[in-house]
C-alpha positions as CSV (number, residue, x, y, z in Angstrom):
1,M,4.3,-7.1,38.2
2,N,5.4,-8.9,35.1
3,S,8.6,-7.3,33.6
4,A,7.3,-8.0,30.1
5,V,4.3,-5.7,30.7
6,T,6.4,-2.8,32.0
7,S,9.2,-2.9,29.5
8,E,9.0,-0.7,26.5
9,L,8.2,-2.1,23.1
10,E,10.7,-0.9,20.4
11,I,9.0,0.1,17.2
12,V,9.8,2.0,14.1
13,T,7.1,4.2,12.5
14,F,7.7,4.1,8.7
15,S,5.7,6.7,7.0
16,T,5.6,8.9,3.9
17,L,3.1,10.9,5.8
18,Y,5.0,12.5,8.7
19,P,5.7,16.1,9.5
20,N,9.2,17.6,9.0
21,S,10.8,21.0,9.5
22,A,9.8,22.1,5.9
23,Q,6.3,20.7,6.1
24,P,5.2,20.8,9.8
25,N,1.6,19.9,9.0
26,H,2.2,17.1,6.6
27,G,0.7,13.9,8.1
28,V,0.5,15.5,11.5
29,F,-2.2,12.9,12.5
30,V,0.5,10.2,12.3
31,E,2.7,12.2,14.6
32,N,-0.1,12.9,17.0
33,R,-1.1,9.3,17.2
34,L,2.5,8.2,17.8
35,R,3.0,10.9,20.5
36,H,-0.1,9.6,22.3
37,L,1.2,6.0,22.1
38,I,4.6,7.0,23.5
39,S,3.0,9.0,26.3
40,A,1.5,5.8,27.6
41,G,5.1,4.8,28.5
42,R,5.1,1.4,26.9
43,V,6.5,2.2,23.5
44,N,9.9,3.5,22.5
45,A,9.7,4.7,18.9
46,R,11.9,6.0,16.1
47,V,10.6,7.3,12.8
48,V,11.7,6.7,9.2
49,A,9.9,9.2,7.0
50,P,11.2,9.0,3.5
51,V,10.8,12.2,1.3
52,P,11.3,12.6,-2.4
53,W,14.7,13.9,-3.5
54,F,14.6,17.2,-5.3
55,P,17.7,19.1,-6.5
56,S,16.6,22.7,-5.6
57,S,15.0,24.5,-2.8
58,A,14.2,27.5,-5.0
59,S,10.7,28.7,-4.4
60,I,10.0,28.8,-8.2
61,F,9.7,25.0,-8.0
62,G,6.7,25.2,-5.6
63,R,5.9,22.3,-3.3
64,Y,8.7,20.2,-4.8
65,A,11.3,22.7,-3.4
66,L,10.1,21.8,0.1
67,H,11.5,18.3,-0.2
68,A,15.0,19.7,-0.8
69,K,14.8,21.6,2.5
70,V,14.2,18.5,4.6
71,M,17.2,17.6,6.7
72,P,18.3,13.9,6.8
73,R,17.8,13.8,10.6
74,E,15.7,15.8,13.0
75,M,14.0,15.5,16.3
76,R,10.4,16.5,16.9
77,F,8.9,16.3,20.4
78,G,11.8,14.1,21.5
79,I,11.2,11.6,18.7
80,P,14.2,10.9,16.5
81,I,13.3,11.0,12.8
82,Q,15.3,10.0,9.7
83,H,14.4,11.2,6.3
84,P,16.0,9.1,3.6
85,K,15.7,10.7,0.2
86,Y,14.3,8.6,-2.7
87,F,14.4,9.5,-6.3
88,I,11.1,10.4,-8.0
89,L,10.2,11.7,-11.5
90,P,7.0,13.6,-11.0
91,K,4.2,12.3,-13.3
92,V,6.6,10.0,-15.1
93,G,8.3,7.4,-13.0
94,M,5.5,6.4,-10.5
95,T,5.8,2.7,-11.3
96,L,9.5,2.8,-10.1
97,V,8.8,4.8,-7.0
98,P,8.2,1.7,-4.8
99,K,11.6,0.3,-5.7
100,W,13.3,3.7,-5.1
101,L,11.4,4.2,-1.8
102,A,12.5,0.7,-0.6
103,G,16.1,1.2,-1.8
104,A,16.5,4.5,0.2
105,S,14.8,3.2,3.3
106,L,16.1,-0.4,3.7
107,P,19.7,0.6,4.8
108,I,18.2,2.8,7.6
109,L,15.8,0.1,8.7
110,R,18.7,-2.4,8.8
111,Q,20.8,0.0,10.9
112,L,18.0,0.6,13.3
113,Q,17.4,-3.1,13.6
114,R,21.0,-3.6,14.6
115,E,21.0,-0.8,17.1
116,R,17.6,-1.2,18.7
117,D,16.2,-4.6,17.7
118,F,12.7,-3.3,17.1
119,A,9.7,-5.5,17.4
120,L,7.6,-4.1,14.6
121,I,7.1,-1.5,11.9
122,D,4.1,0.8,12.4
123,A,3.5,1.9,8.8
124,H,1.5,4.8,7.4
125,L,1.9,4.9,3.6
126,I,0.3,7.0,0.9
127,A,-1.5,5.4,-1.9
128,T,-0.2,2.6,-4.2
129,A,3.4,3.7,-4.2
130,G,3.7,3.4,-0.4
131,R,1.9,0.0,-0.3
132,R,4.1,-1.4,-3.1
133,G,7.2,0.2,-1.4
134,Y,6.3,-1.8,1.8
135,K,5.9,-5.0,-0.2
136,Q,9.4,-4.3,-1.8
137,L,10.9,-3.8,1.7
138,N,9.1,-7.0,2.9
139,T,10.6,-9.1,0.1
140,Q,14.1,-7.8,1.0
141,R,13.9,-8.7,4.7
142,A,16.3,-6.8,6.8
143,D,17.3,-10.0,8.7
144,S,16.1,-13.5,9.2
145,R,14.0,-12.6,12.2
146,G,11.7,-10.7,9.9
147,C,11.8,-7.2,11.4
148,H,9.0,-6.3,9.0
149,Q,6.3,-7.6,11.4
150,L,4.1,-4.8,10.1
151,H,0.4,-5.0,10.8
152,A,-0.7,-7.0,7.9
153,A,-4.1,-5.5,8.6
154,V,-2.9,-2.3,6.9
155,L,-2.6,-4.0,3.6
156,D,-5.7,-6.2,4.1
157,R,-7.8,-3.2,5.0
158,H,-6.6,-1.3,1.9
159,Q,-7.5,-4.2,-0.3
160,R,-10.9,-4.6,1.4
161,L,-11.6,-0.8,0.8
162,R,-10.7,-1.1,-2.8
163,R,-13.0,-4.1,-3.2
164,D,-15.9,-2.4,-1.4
165,R,-15.6,0.6,-3.8
166,R,-16.3,-1.5,-6.8
């Protein structure tokens, strides 16, 4: 049997929609899909799931307080997850979120690239901020090999959907 077929493909799932200890149902469909992919035995995955930084976990702050409770690293179902915290000003700084998202995530992606030499990024991003954040990451390539071999179809599909809605 060909060794290329049996060896595991190293991937990083990059998602703003991924469960964590404070929000166990947030984006659970992404986690379920990844677990199914891993169970086939041909993929070794790590997850980078950025969460907004928030200064307090006091319940008076509602859902924003949940972000403060998310630990920087955790393990779910045997999958290592890193949660870089990016700055966000709710309802004010949304145009800057992509840059902040990329700034918080890029050092972790570079570290993972050095450690595991992953083949691609499997991305699940929410709305415009996530798409622009990916574009920001892609313009700051982690290395010359272009570790951001993300399915371009994700961006193309989003653009087609927007066009079809008009």
